[in-house]
N, C-alpha and C positions, 0 to 999 in steps of 0.2 A: 026212390033212387034217383029221381029228378030234381027232388028238392034238396038232397045232399050235394048234386053237382052244381045246383045253383047258389047254394049256400057257399060252397067252396070256391066257385068262380067268383062270387062276391067278396069273400074274403082276400082271395088273390088280387081282386082288381083295386080294393081300398089299399093293400099292402103297397101293390107298384104305383098307385097314384099318391103316396107317401112319402115312398122313395125318391120319386120325380121331385115333389115338393121341397124335400130336404136337399137334394142334390143342389136343385135350383138356388135354394137359399145359398147353400155353401159356395157354390160356383159364383154368385153373384158378389158374395162378400170378399171371396178370393180375388176375383177379378178386380174389385174396386180398389182392395188393399194393396193387390199387386202394382194396378196402375198408379195409384197415389206414390207406392214406394219407388216406383219405376222413375216418375217424372221428378219426384223430390231427390233421387239418387242423381239424375241427370242434372239438376241443378247445382247439387251439392259437387258433382264430379266437374261442372264448369267453373264453378267458385274456386275449387281446389287448383284447375289448370291454369286459372289466373292468377291467383296466389302464387305457383310455383314459377310462372314464367316472371313475375314482377320482382320476385325474390332471387332469381337466379341473374336477372338483369342487373339488380343493385349489387349483387355479390359480385359480377364481373366488373362493373364500374368502378368498384371500391378497390378490387385488386389493380386494375391498371392505374388508378391515381397513385395507389400506393408505391406500384412499379416505378413510376415515373420520379417521385420523391426518392426512391431507392437508388434510381440511377444518378440522380444529381449528387447524391452523398458519395457513391462510388466514385464519380467523377473528382469530387472535392478530394477524395483520399489519393487517387492518381495524381492530383495536383500537389499535394504536399509531398507524395514521395518524389516527385520530379524534381520541385523548387527547393526543398528543403536538404534532400540527401544526395541528389544526383548534380547539384550545384556546388562549387568550392570556391569561394564561402557559399554558404547557404542563401538563398535569396528569399527567404522568408523570414518573419518575425511575426511577434505578438500585434504589431500596428497594421502590418500589411494583411496578415490574416483577418483581424477584425474589420478593416478597411473593406476587404474583398468579400467576406460573408455579408457585411451588411449592405453592399450595392448588388448583390446577386440574391438577396432575401426573398426576392418576387419569384423567383425560379423555385425556392422551396416555401411556399405558403402553409404547408401543413406541419413544418418543423419550427418549434419554437427557438432552437439554437443548435449551432454544432460547435464541437470541440475536440481538439487533438490531445491526446496522452501519449508520451514518450516511454517506449520501454527502457527501464533503467535496472541492470541487476545491482545487487548488493555491492560488489566491488567498486563500481562507478557512482555510488551514491554519494560519497563525500565530494568528488569533483564535480558531480552534477549541480548540488546544492550551492556550492561556490561559484559555480558559473551563472546559476539563475540567480542568487542572491536571496533565496528564501528556502525554508525547510519543508520537505514532504510530509504532508498531513493526511489524516484519515477522513472518512466522510464526517466524522463528528469533529474534525477540526482539532484533533489532537495529534500530537507529532507521532508519525508513523513508527510503530514498532519493527525490530530488525526481521526481515523475510528475505526470501531468496530472489526475488525481484520485484519493481514496483511499475506503477503506470500513472506517474503524475500528469496532469493537466498543465501542459505549456502554451496552447493557443486556445482562445475561445472566441465565440461570438460576443459580442457587446450584452446582447440578452441573458447570457448565462455566463457573464464574468467571475461571477462569486465563487465559481467551482476552480478557479486558476488554484493549481499548487495542490490540489487534493489528489490522492491515490485513489484512481478507479479500480485497483485490486483490493482494497482494504474491506469492501464488502463482500460477503460470501456468494451472494447470487451474482453480483457484478465479476466477480473473479472468475466464475465458472464460465459466465457468458464470454468474458476475453478469451480465456483459455480455447473454448470451444471454436471461437471465431479465428484465430490465428492458425488453429490446426485444420480447418477445413477450408479456409480461404473464403469464406462465403459471409452474408451479412446475418446477425444474430439478434434476436430480440429478446427484451426481458419480460418478466410479469408486468401487468397493468399497475400503475400508481397514479398518484395524485400530482399534477405537475404545480410546482410552486406558485408561478404568478397566476394561471387561469383557473386552477384547482380543478381542471378537466383531468379525466383519466387519459393516460398516455402510456407509451411505451418507449424505450432507447433503443435505437438500431446501431449495432457496433460493426465497423469494418476494419480489418487489418490493414496495415501499411507495411509494405516490404520494402527492403533496400533495393531489390532488382527485379526485374520481371521473373516470375517463375513460369515452368510449364505447367499444364493442366493436370498432369499425371504426377506431381510432384507429392512426396510423401509428406506426412504429418512432421517427422524430424526435421526435414527439409524446410519447411513452412515457419517452423518455430525458430531456426536459426535465421532465417532471412527477416522475421519481423523487427521493424523498427519502431512500432507505434500502433496506436489505436485511435481511429476517427468515428466519434459517436453523435447522433443525433436525437433529439428528442421529438417523437410525434406525437400531436395532439389527435388522439383516435375519435375523440367526441366532434371536434371541429371537422375532421376530415368526413365523418359519417353525416354530419349537418349539411355540408357543402354538397354532398353528393344528393342527397334527399330534396333538398331545395332546388336541384335541377330538375327533378323529375315530377312530373304531373300525377296526381292520384296519390300523392304521399299521405293525404288525409285518410285513405281508406284503410291502410295498413300501419302496424307497430312494427318497428324492427330492434332487434337487440343483437349485438355482437358479444361473443364470449370467447374467452382463452379456455379451450378444453384439453390442455396438455395433461392435466390431472382430470380425467374423466368422472371421477368420483365427487370431486370439488371443484366445478367450473366457476371460472371469474368472470365477472359481466363486465365489458368494457364501454359498452353503450347501451342506453335506454334502462328501464326497471324492470325488475325480475318480477313477472305477472304471478298471481295465485294459480295453483294447480287446475281449479275449477274454471278458470278463464281459457284455458288453452283447449278450445273447442275444435278449431281447424288451424293447424300452422304447417309450415315447412321449412326444413333446415337446408342450409346451403353451405357446403365447407369452404373456407378462404385458404388461399396459398400466399403469405406473405414473404415467401423467399426462404425462411427458417425452416428446415425440415424436424428440427426438433420439438419446435412448438405449434400446436395445432389451434386453428381458431374456425368458429364457425357463426355463421348469421342465421337467425331464426327470425322468422315473419310470419305475423298473424293478423287476422282481422280485427279492428277495432272493437267490431260488434259482430255479434253472431249473424251469419248470412240468413236473411229472412226465406221463409220457404215461400216459393212461387205461389201465387193466389191460383194459378191453373191447376196446380197439382191439388189442390183442395176443391175448387169448384166443379172440375171435371169429373173426377170419382164421385163427389157427392151426389150429383147430378144423376150419374147411372145407376148409383146406390139405391136413389129415392125411386127412380123408375123400376128398378128390379123388385124392390119390396113392395111397391104397389100391385104388382103382378102377382106377385108370390103371397100376399099377405095372408089368404085364408090358410093356405096349407103351412105357413110359418106358424100361426097362432095357434094352429090345432095341436102342432107338435113340440110347441117350445117347453111345456112342462116336461115333456118325455127327455128332452135333451138335457133339462135341468137336472131330473133324476138319476139320469145315465151319468152325468159327470159327477154329481155327488157320489155315486157308488164309485166310480174310478178313483176319486181322491181316497175315499175310504179305504180302498184296497191298496193303495200306496202308502196312506198312513200306516196301514196294518203290517205290510212289508217293512217299513221303516221302524215299527215298534218291534217286530220280530227281530229285525236286525241289531237294534239296540238292547234287546234282551239277551240275545248270544253274546254280544259285547260285553254287556255287564256280567255275565256268567263266568267269562275268561276272566275279566279283570278281578272278579271275586276269587275265582280259583287262584290266581297268582297273588293275591294279597293274604289268602289263606294260608298258603305256602309260607309266604314270609312271617306270619304270626307263628305258625307252629313251630318254627325252627327255635325263636328263642325259649318258646313254651316247653321245649323238649329239654334245655336248660334249667329252666325252673323246675320241671318235676323231677328231673334227675338229681338236682341239689337237695330236693325235698327227702327224695329216697335216701340220698347219703346221710342226711341230717337224722333221718328217722334210724338210721344204723348205728347212731351215737347213744352214749348214755343219757338220755334224758328223763326228767322227773315226768309224773303223769300229766300235768299240767301242760308242759311243755309238748309232749308226745301228742295229746289232744288237739293241742293248736297245729301241731305240724300235720297231723293226719287231715285235720278240717281243711287246712290250705292245700294239701295234697288232693283231697276229694274236689275241691271246689276248682283247682287247677285242670282235673281231668274233666270235670262238667264242662269247663271252659273250652277245651278242646272239641267236646262234643258239640257246643253250641256253634264253635268255627266251622265245623263240618257242614253245618246247615246251610253254608252260602255255596256249598259244591252239591247240594242236593238239588238245587232248583234245577241246575244244568243237566243234571243226571236224569232227573224226571222228565225235563223236556227232550232229552236225547232218548228217553225209554231204557236207561243202562242202570237204573237202580236196582239193586238186588238185595234180596233179604238172606241173610245166613242162619245157620241153624247150629249154636252151640249151646250148651249148658249155662246156665246163670241162675242166680240167687234173685229173685223179685224183691223180696223183702230189703235186701242189701242196697239195691237199685233205688228203692223209694227212700230209704234213708239217706243215700247220697243226695237225691234231689231235694230233699225238705232241709238237708244243711245246707245247700246252695243258697236257699231263700231265708235263712235263719235271721241273718242280719236285719233284712228287711222287715221281715214280720214283727221282729222285736221293736224296730225303730217306729211301726206304724201302731204297734199295740195289738195287732191281732192275733187270733189264735190259729196257728198252723198244724195240722194233725195229718196222721195216715192210720189207716187200719187196713190189715190183710187179713182175710178170713182164715182160720184156721185149717180150713178142707182145701184151699190152695195148696199144692205140693211145694215143697222147700225149693227143690230144684227143677227147673223147666227147660226145655230146649227150645231155642228160637233165636232172635236177633237182640242182644240186651241194649247195643248201642242204639237200635232205632226205637225200642221201647223206652229207653231212657229220655230219647230226644222228644218222643209224644208227651211223656209226662211233663218234661221239663217246660215245653211250650205251653201247656194248659195250666200248669202250676204258677208258671211265670207271669201269665197273663191274668190269672185270679189275683195274686199278690200286688200287681201293678194296679188292678183296678178297684181294690178293696180296701178302703178306709177304716172300717170298724167291721168288728164281728169275728168271722173265720172265713178260713180256706180249709176243706176237709177232702182228703183224698181216700176212696174205698175201692178196695179190689175184692170180688166174690167170684163165685162160679155161677154162670149164667142159669143153671139149672135150679139154683137155689133162690133166685129172685123171686120175690112173692108177685104173682099175677095180679094180687089184688091192688097193687101200688097204683096201677093204672085207673083203676075206677075210682080212686078218692082224689085223684088230681084234680085241682082248681085251674089249672092252664094246661094247654094243648102243648104238644111238641113246637117248638120254636117260639114259644113266649107269646101266645096270644092270650092275653089276660082277660079275664071275667071281672068285668068292672063293678059287678054287683057286691061281690065279698070283698069287704075294706077290712083292714086291721087296725086297731087303734096304736098309737105309737108307743102305748106303756105296755102293750102285751108281751108276755114273755112266752115264747116257743120252746118246746120240747126238742132243741136242735144242740149243737156243739157250744154254740156260744149264747144261745137264748135268742137269737134273732130270726126273722121270717127269713125262710129260704125260697128260691124260685119253685122248685120242686116240692109240691106238698106232699109227695109220696114218700119222702124222706124224713118221715117222722120218727120219733122215739120207737112206737111200737112196731113200725116196719125194720127199723134196726135191731130191735130185739128179735123180733122173727128170721132174721136172716143169722142171727148168732145161735139160735136154737139146732137141735140136732134132729129135726122133724123130717117128714118126707119131702122128697125133693119136687121142687114145683116148676113147672113151665112158664115160660113168660113170653112175651112179645116186646119188640125194639124196633123203634122208628116204624112202624106199621106194617112190619113184617115179621116172621118167625125167624127164631134165631137156632141154628142147629145145637142140640145138646151135646155135651162132652161124651163122646164115645172112645171105646177101646183104647188106643194110646194117644188122643188128643184130648186137650183140655182148652175150653171156650172160657174166657174170661170176660167179666164185665167190671170196666173202671169207670169210676165217676169223680170228676173234680168239681166240689160245691163251694161257692165262695157267697158272700153277702155284699157285694160290690154294687157298683153303680147300675149294673145291668146292661142290656143292648136294647136300643130303641127299636121297637117293631118294623119301622120302615127299612132299617139297616140289617136285620136279620137274614135277609135272603142272599146277602153278598158276604157273610161271614167269611165263607171259606174261600173268597176270591183272591188271589195274591195280589199283595200291595193294596189291599182295599182296608179300611176300618169304617167304624160305624159312622163317624163324622168328622168333620175338620178339627172340632175341639178336641176330640180324643186324642188325635196326633198331637196338637199344641199342647196339650195338659200332662200326658202321659207319655209321649213318645212312642216309638215302635215303627215298624214299616211295613206290617201286616202279613208277613211271609210264613210266619210260623204256624198259624192253623191251615194254611193251603198245604203244607208240607206233612202236618202230621194228619190230614185227611188222605193224602196219598199213601202213607206209611201204614196207616190203619187197614186200608183197602189191600195193600199188597201182604199185611199178615192176615187176609182172610176176613176182616171185621168191617164193622160200620161205624160211624160217628154222628152223634147228632146233640143237641143242646136244648134246653128249656131256660128261658130266661124272661124276666119281669125289670122292667126298668125301677131304679130306685130300690129294688128288692135284693137281686143277684142273679146270678146264671148258675147252671148245673150242666157240665158237659160230661157225656157219656160215651164210651167208645167199647167195642169189643175185640177180642184179639184171638185168635185160634193158635195155641201153643200143643207141643208135644210134651208128654211125659218122659220123663228122663229115668230111664230103666237100667238095670244092671248090663243090658245087652247093648248099651248105646257104646260101651267101649271106650269110655273116658273116664278120667278122675273127675267127678263131679266137685270134690272140694276144691280144686283147681280152680273153678269158676267162682269161687267166693271171692268178693271185694273185701270183705272184712269178717273174720273169725271172732266171734263173742268169748268171752272167757267163760269158764264153766264152774268158779269157785263160787257161784252165788246158788247153785243147785239145793234146793231144800229150805232155802232162807224164807222165812215169813215177812209180810209186809202187810200192814193194814191200811187201806187208802180212804181217805176222807174226801168225798165229791159229793155234792148234791145233785149233780147232772149225770144220767145215766150213760148218755152217749159218750161225753168225756171221760168218764170212769173206764168204759169199756175200752177206749184209746188207751188208756194210760195202763190198764191190765195187759193190754196186747204187747207192749213194750217190755213188761216185767216178766210175762211167761215166757218170751224169749231168752231171757236170762235163767230160766228154770225156777224163778221165785214164785211161791205161794202166795196169793193175793187174797186177803178178805176185805170187802168194801162196805162202808158205813157212809150215811150221809151227815152226821155232825159229830163236833168233839165229844158230846155227852154219851154218845153211843160207844165211842173208843173207850171212856171210863167204865160203862156199864160192862162191856166186852172184857176189859182187862180184870174187872172185880168180880166177874162170874157171876152177876145178877142175872135173873132170868136165862140162865144158861146162853147169855149171848154169845154167839160166835163160837162159843166153847173153847175161847183164847185162854182161859184160866187154867186149864189142863196143863199138865208138865209136856214140855216139848211142842205145844202148840202157841206158844206166846210170840207175838211179833218182835221182830229185831228194830223194825223201822217203822214209824208212822210218815206215811205220805200224805200231806195234806195240800189240798187246793186252796188258792189264796181267798176266793170268795168264800171258802168254808171256815175261815181262820179269823178269829176275832183277837187281834194283839193285846184287847183290854183283859182278855182272860187266860192268856197264856201263861202268866205267873201261877194262876191257879191250877192249872192243869199240870203244871210241872211240879208244883208242890202235891198234888194229889197222887201224881204217879210216884213219888219220893214216899210218901205215907205207904202206898200198896207196897212198894219194895219192903220197907222196914217191918210191915205187917205180915210179909210172907206171901202176899197174894200174886205178886208177879217176882220173877228171878232176876232181872235187869229192867232198868230204867230204858224203853225204846228210844233210839235216836230220832229227832224230828226233822223231816226235811219238807220243805215248803215249795210248792210249784207254783212259778209265776210266770205271766205271759209278757210283761213289761220290765225290762232290767232296771228301769228306775225305782221300780217298787221296792226294792232290796233295803232301801232305808227305812220303810215302815214295817219290815218284818218281825220286829221284836228281838228281844236278846235272849230268848230260850229257844232259837232256832240253832240246829246243829250246822245245817246246810241248806242251800238255796239251787235249785235248778231251773233256769230260765227256758221256756220253751222255745221251739218246738222240741218234743221229746225224741230222742234216738236211745236205742238199745245201749250202744256204746258209751254216750254220755252218762246215761244213769249209771252204768257201770264204774266209769271213772269216779264220780262223784260217791258212791259207795265205798269205792277202794280208798278215797282220801279220808272219807269220813269215820271208816271203821277200821284204819290204818292196816288193812291188809296188804298192802304193797302191790306189785305187779302180778297180775293173775294172767298165766298163760296157759293154753290148752296144748296138747299134746299136738293137734294139727299146727299149731304155730311154731312150735319147737322144730317141727319137722317138714315145715311148709316147702323149703326150697331144697330138700335131701335129693330129689331126682334130678333137678337141674344141677346142683353140685356134682352129682355123679356123672352128669353127663360132660360137664366142663372141668374137672378137676384135673390139673396138670396138662391141658391143652394150650398148645401155641396158638393165639388168635391175633390176627392183623387186622386193625382197626383205621380205615382211611376217611377223614373228613377234613375240610377245610376250616371247619369251625372249633376254634379251641375249647370252647364251652363243651360242645357237643363231644369233643373227643375225651374230654374228662369225664364227662356224665356217663359215656359208653365204657369207656375204659374202668370206671368204678363199678359199674353194673356187673360187668362180666369178671372182674376180679373178685368180686364178692361171692361168685361161685367157684372160686380156685383156679381160674383160666390163667394163664401167662399172657400179657396183652403187652403188644407193640404197636404204637401209635405214629401215624405218619400223615402229613397234611396235605398231599397232592397225589395225582394217580401217577405221575413220573416216579415219586419216590416209593412207591408200592411197586412199581414195574422192577426196579433195580434190587428190592428186597426178595421179590419173588422168582429171582435166576434161578433154575435148577442146578444143585439140589437145594431145597430150601427146608425148614423145619416147622412150617406152619400148618396147622389142621384146618383152620377156616378162615375166612376174610370177610369183614363187614366191611361194604363198599358204598360211601354218599354217592347220591347220583349226580347232585349239581355242583360242580367244583370248576374254578378258572384253569386255565391252560389244558387241562385234559379232565374230561368229566368222567363219571363211572362208568358209562356207557362203554366209551372208547378205551379204558382201560381195562376193562373185562375184556374186550376184543383181543386186545395185545396179550393179555394173559393167556386167552385160549389159544392164539396162534404160538406163543412161546411152548405150551403144554403139547400142542399138537406136533411141533417139531421136535421137542425131547421124545415124545413116544415113538416118531420115526426114526429117530437115530439111536434109541435104547438098544443095546447088544442083548440077544436072546440066547441064554445059556440053555446047554442041552439038558433035555427033561423038565425044564422050568417054564412056568408060563411068563409071558412077558407082560411085565408090570405097565400100569397105564397111569400117568399124572392127571390127575383133575381135582383142583382145590375146590371145594364148597365156596361159592362167592355168594352173598347175601345183600341184596340191596338194601340201603339204609337211607330213608328220606323222608321228609316232610310231606311230599305228593302222595295224595292217597286216588288219585283219579285212575280209572282204567286204562287209558292209554299209556301212563307211566310204566304200570305193570305189565303191559303187552310189550313194551319196549325193553324191560328188564330180561323177560325170557327170550326176546329177540337176539339180544347181543351175547346171550350165554351164562346169565345169572341163574342160580340153583332157588333162590328164595327171595322173599319179600318182607322187610320189616318196617314198618311205618313209624316215623318218630311222633311222640316219644313212645318207647316201647315198655312193656311191663313183662312181669316173669314168666306169665301164662304166655304170651306172644312170644317171648324170647324162647322159651322151651318148644313150643311148636314149631318154630324156624328152625332149630338146630337138632332136633331128636331125629330128623330123617337123614342126617350126613354125619352127624359124629357120635361114634361107637362108645357107648358109657362103660364103665366098669361096673362090675356086680356091687351091689351096695348091700353090706351086712346087716342082718336083722337087728333092729334096735329095741 
């Protein structure tokens, strides 16, 4: 017990000692810094006070000297008024004025000269010019044009005699100054300008001269009527300031600038040079009053050099600091490392918060951009829907369908930018609807078909026949995972193949793990090396990262043997039980692989293997992180096996539900593509030397109901058709193939003529009834040129059941094959909307056109408006509409506000509706469905809050439209077809 107490006391003692030492250091540093700042601030404050005092003194003296000169000019104006206008005859002429101003020039040392301009109205101009003997001229010395009045100079000092006869009102600014001077009775200053003789900056001071003395409260009209002329003097501002500064001591310490700041945004410099902004370290501004209230002037003073820091403000704190550090050196040294670590941690926390804030801002930005992209995509997909409803040939329809599938896939990719924000907010939810897994995989393969053909890689998909046709789950999220994985594989694969497989987990062979040469996450066994010329039993013949994916393992998965259990990622995976199905999906490629050192961060957001990957292949590194989150939300796991320069295999599981009859939904409505049934029972012979690739081709053919017989070489085809050795039994009636489907590497163009001739001989000999059509399967589209002349059709991979069907229809001349489901696919929706009056509100004309066409397709009567206000006017009671599709984001009045107004009108109409005896009071409530490109949860909540009944995200499809309107629109009974 004593030992514990001693240990605890020692620990507390160490802690207290260190706290004291840290506080001592901090207080010492703070005191020294504070002392230094205080002393420096005092020094700067004294320097600023000195500068302020010197600047104010210079400004006051400048104003006083200017005022003295102004008084002299004013006195001269009174002299002119007295001796020129109040004497008869006038006692003043040009010679007298010149002599007087020259003899009294010493009283006005700051004036370059003075002049008097007489006010002349236009009616008196001719008489005035005759009396003076000269013509009134403009400032440019041209004859003055006709105007209401003039101000020609009649008296001038000898120094400015060149302005005699010039009209001082011919200049725009001079005219404004003269008019302002006579209306106010005060001196008026002009803008700074260069004086002619000295080239100094100066201003002109203008005084009005009146015929008689006016009271101080005279009005502007009275002053104008009494104006006889104008006396002006040119001030040399630079000389004025220079004389002032020479009179004062200490001028060498400061620099003075005088500005005209009448226009604050563009100050005019009157004295001094305009210094650069970085030189204005310490300055003071004093306002100047030169007697003109209209024009504002200021003096700005600054030190020529930055005031030096006083030596005592450095030496005194430094000495104290050294003493304090010597006293606390031991404690400071012991805790310096701790302080550094603590500071680094604080900075990391700040950076973390900044990164999180930036990530939130990024998510908001991406959500906005996604909405803006989805809006035009709605028009694209809608127009493709309208195009598919027109009469197209098979090729055109296939192109349009492919474009539509790609557009829908693009919409799903756009949604990825929202997923990151949803994942971070924990609001990402998985829905459960029926969907066709095989159709989704076909769509994903179609999305990357052009890229795979361009690179010449084999892109294929295989779904085990044990996987149910229709499953319950989230098709959009499942498509998103597959799209991300396949997109990465295609991006990083330059040769070989990308192979997607889907099997039930319980049928995956547990023995695959025992034969693997690499562990999970790509730890390569360096001992086992393969030759570059080795051909492997895989889809393309190249080595794959997961050696368990051999041909033998694939055949085992195709067999109908007993179910096997397996492990995944080091832990057991639950088997499919009751109504649940656990799928194992793998995406295998022969690309560049992932370096071992980078495999731990593959699923980290915005991270890639290395910088060269991002530089050479592009991408943001967000797809795999989102895929991992989605897989986990589906109750599965995701992992991978990768070898550098060999390839990668990504595997994930997903727990889905079986879609039974009790689901209560039309499972056929969930199919994105209905395959034709006209090929059922047709026989096709497949020539392919690779078993895995042949199984993939058979998978697509069997989906069309085609019976397939596979062989390895063309000779086996001839053997089978001739009936030799009972090969394939194809020589029996009714079992002869209609089509020969041949892989490119199993077809020799040199012997194609021989095979064709042999087939013709068999037909003539009665061994076969018809000569089979020859279809060549290519991986690279450019290989068409070397296919040979006896090939009836060419299919460029990747294979899709619909692509094969289109090719066979064109080759056999079967025309357009339609399924009964295809013909009646929209019957239920037509029954709902036929004859219904629907109002569509959207500010985008293309979206209006698309929505109207989609609704009219099912028999609805559609009225379109482009604003919420227009919708309100049409929905005044009573109205004829059965439903309304309302866009959310519109100018003036958005969809939320329009819905609120509609609900208010309905409530008012329901309250005012009369109640007839024995009847139930009818209630107005129009079904309003939100129609927007926003798919975030907040928008959905706002729709419900404002009174909307449903939510349709753009672009919408038939199934989505049916689900939206089925709850609100009563359909008519549909006759049996």
